[in-house]
N, C-alpha and C positions, 0 to 999 in steps of 0.2 A: 532040318536047322539051318541050313542056309535063306531058304523061306522069311521063313519068320526076321532073319537079321535085313532081308531087300524090304519087306511089308516094314520093320521097328522105323530103317530110312525113308523111309515114304513116310509115312505117318509122319516122324521130327521134321521134314520138311514140310508137310503140310501144315503144318503148326507156326512153323516160322516165319512163312508166307502170311497164314492169319495174324497171327506179332506185327508184320509188318503194313499189311491196311489197320488193321486195326489203331498203330501209330500216327500211317497218314488222313483218317480220316477225324483225326484229336489233332490235329494241326489247327491253326486259330481259323487262318484263311481257309478252310472247307467247314470249317465251324459255321465263318459267316456264310457264309455262298447255299448250303443246308438250309439254315435260317429264313436267308432272304430269298430260294424257291418254294416254303412255305411258306409264309407272307407272303410270296403274289399269288399263289395257288388258292391262301385263304380269301384273299380280295376278290380275286379272280370269283371264289366261290359267293361269297357274298355278291358280287352285279348279278350274278344269273339267277341267283336266288331271288335277288325283287325285281328283277324282272321278268320271273316267273310268278309270284303274286302279286303285282301291281293291276292297281284296278283301272289302269289305261295305259298307253302304253304301247311297248313292242308286243307283237302275237307272236311271234314266234324268235328265233335264230340259230347258227352253225354259228361253231368255231371248230379249230386244229388244235389238240394239246398235245403234243411227247411222240405224234404222232399216228392217234386215234383223233376221230374224229364226237363231236358234239351235235349233235338236232335238238334242239327241243321247243314245241310250240304248245298253246292255247289254245282249247279248244271247250266251249263252254264252260262247262263246273271241271274240267278236267282237264291235267298236264301233262302233257308227253315228257320223256326225257328220256332220250335214247345216244347209247355209244356206241362206237365202235369198233374195235381196238385195233392194231398194225394185223396179231396172225384172221381179222376177219370174222372174231367172235361179236355177239353182241347183247348188251347189256339196256328191255326199257325197262322204266321205272314207271307208272301212270298212279299219278297222286291225285285222287277223287277232292279238291275244294272244296266244289258245294257244298259236301257233310261232315266238314270240319267244324267246328266250334269251338272258337281257347276259351275258359273261363275269363271273365272281367275284373280287372284286378277289383275293378273298389270295392265290388257288389259282394267280394273276399274278404275284403277290410271289416265290410262294415255285417257280412257275418260272424266273422273273431270278434270284430268290441260286441257283438250283443250277446256272441257267449262265454263274453269273460265277467259276466251279472255275478252277487257276494253267493247267487244262490246257485250257481251252475257247477 
């Protein structure tokens, strides 16, 4: 019975700590900082993506973000993105850009117009 009471008190303390953390996270300044951080990461991601798929310009690059090192490079029709995290784990993404083909928006519009005739 005594163990059960100690466990109940521990659980109650954990719940109170969690509630306090949730209240802290919901403060306007913390919401603002979280949103700002998200937008900065999004902009950085956009810039890296634009460099990766640019026809001309820089062929490789490196940057450090929050302790992780990101190395990217283009070689022929392949883009390689390698992330070394703070724990020493490595993630490599290889993108075969030479084989990617996106549908032409103008061609799709023409096809849709053609297929919407009276007999279709």
